[in-house]
N, C-alpha and C positions, 0 to 999 in steps of 0.2 A: 025329670030331665023334659026338655022342650022337644018340638018336632025335629030340631036340628041335632039333637043327641047331647046338646050342652047342659051340664047340670045348672039348677037355679042356685044362686048364691042369696041366701036370705040373711046377710049381714051388712052393716053400713060399712061405708069406706074406712071409718075410724076403727071399727072391730077387726076388719081384714088387716089393717095395719099393725095393730095391737097383736094379732095372732102371728103374723110374719115376723114381728120382733121377737116374740116369745120362742118361735121356732128356731131363728138364728141363735139365740141363746142356747137352747138345747142342742143344736148341731155344733157347736163351739165347745160344749163340755163333754158330750157323750162320744164315745169312739163308734165309727159308723159300723165296723164289722163286728165287735164284741158286745156292743151295747153297754158297756160298763164305763163308769165316769173316768175321765182323763184326770190325774192328779194336777193341781194347781201349778206346781213348779215345771210340769212337762207341757203345758199349753203355750200356744204362741202369744197369748196376751200376757204371759209372765216374762217374756223376752227382755222388755225395756226395764222393768224394775229390778230384775235380776242382775242386769248387765251394767247399769249405772254405777254402782259402788265399784265395780271391777274396774271400769274405764277411769273413774276418778282416782282410783288408787294407782292405777299404771301412769296416769298423767302428773300427778303430784309428788310421788314418792320419789325419793333419791335412788338414782340408777346403780343399785348394789345387787349382788346377787341374792341376799336374802329377800329384798323386796321384790324382785323378779320372781322368786319361787312362791313368795307368800301370796302375791296377787295373781 
């Protein structure tokens, strides 16, 4: 620490950016309260890949009771 109480950072700006990127990845995949990994299908990043087939199915399937229940 210097005289102002701020810690010295001995990393280059590229290394700081790499550490921030790694922290963001960990924060997206680890539950903040339990510390356990979040299953892939429950993560926010899985929303789009999981809902595209359902949306396409609703749009292109004939409007029958079976297709509504199926999709």
